[in-house]
C-alpha positions in Angstrom: 9.6 1.0 20.0 11.4 -2.4 19.1 9.7 -4.2 16.7 8.5 -7.6 17.5 5.5 -9.3 15.4 4.2 -7.9 11.7 1.9 -5.9 13.4 4.2 -3.8 14.9 5.9 -3.3 11.8 2.7 -2.0 10.3 2.0 0.1 13.2 5.9 1.5 13.3 5.0 2.3 9.6 1.5 4.5 10.4 2.9 6.0 12.9 6.1 7.4 10.9 5.7 11.0 10.2 4.2 12.2 6.8 6.8 14.6 5.8 9.7 11.4 6.3 8.4 9.4 2.9 6.7 9.9 -0.4 4.4 7.8 -1.3 6.4 5.1 -3.0 8.6 4.6 0.2 5.7 4.2 2.3 4.5 1.5 -0.1 7.7 0.2 -0.4 8.4 -0.1 3.6 4.1 -1.9 3.7 5.6 -4.0 1.0 8.4 -5.1 3.1 6.8 -5.2 6.4 4.7 -8.8 4.8 8.4 -10.5 5.4 9.3 -9.0 8.4 7.4 -10.2 11.4 10.6 -9.8 13.4 11.9 -6.5 11.7 14.3 -8.2 9.2 12.7 -8.5 5.8 14.1 -10.8 2.7 12.6 -10.1 -0.5 14.0 -9.4 -4.2 13.2 -6.4 -5.5 10.8 -7.5 -8.2 8.9 -9.1 -5.5 8.9 -5.5 -3.8 7.5 -4.1 -6.6 4.9 -6.1 -7.4 3.3 -5.9 -3.8 3.9 -2.1 -4.1 2.4 -1.9 -7.6 5.7 0.5 -8.5 8.8 -0.3 -10.8 11.6 -2.0 -10.4 13.5 1.2 -10.7 11.2 2.9 -8.4 11.6 0.5 -5.6 15.4 0.4 -6.1 15.4 4.5 -5.6 13.0 4.3 -2.8 14.9 1.8 -1.0 18.1 3.8 -1.6 16.9 6.7 0.3 15.0 4.7 3.4 18.9 3.7 3.9 20.1 6.7 3.7 19.5 9.5 6.4 17.4 12.7 5.0 17.6 16.1 6.5 14.5 15.6 9.0 14.9 11.6 9.6 17.1 8.9 10.2 17.7 6.2 7.7 14.6 3.7 8.4 15.8 1.1 6.5 19.4 -1.0 6.9 20.6 -3.2 4.3 22.1 -6.5 5.9 24.7 -8.5 4.1 22.9 -11.5 2.0 22.7 -15.3 3.4 24.2 -16.6 0.6 25.4 -15.2 -3.0 22.3 -15.3 -5.3 19.9 -14.8 -2.0 17.5 -11.8 -1.7 18.3 -8.5 -0.5 17.7 -8.0 3.4 16.6 -5.3 4.9 16.2 -4.8 8.9 13.7 -1.9 9.2 14.2 1.0 12.0 17.4 0.1 12.2 18.3 2.3 15.4 15.8 0.3 17.4 18.1 -2.7 17.2 20.7 -3.1 19.9 23.2 -5.2 17.4 23.0 -2.1 14.8 26.0 -0.3 14.4 26.8 3.0 16.0 26.6 5.0 12.9 23.0 4.8 12.3 20.8 7.1 14.2 18.3 6.3 16.7 14.8 6.1 15.7 12.5 8.8 17.5 9.2 9.6 16.4 9.1 13.4 17.1 6.0 14.9 15.3 7.1 18.5 14.2 
């Protein structure tokens, strides 16, 4: 499911199987969706923490977890290079759906089990 708009980002998050994310991870994904109309978010961790109602350490842990594959799911985020040394972190949501994504990332499929 390619991400083309903010609505499709939130739809993609909603369609993820519940077992794939913790509540904190899902809140972080929704917080990233505010800045990801094209599937790429550029947002600092403090802003994400405020939007998600979490502490910065919880946001950091959720981001790390979402960027790594888990036992039953591919990575849901890909960290992208910053545009400047002092710029905010950048993330691609649903990295397996983008043709420019490196081959090391698993494709995202929404198999309901």
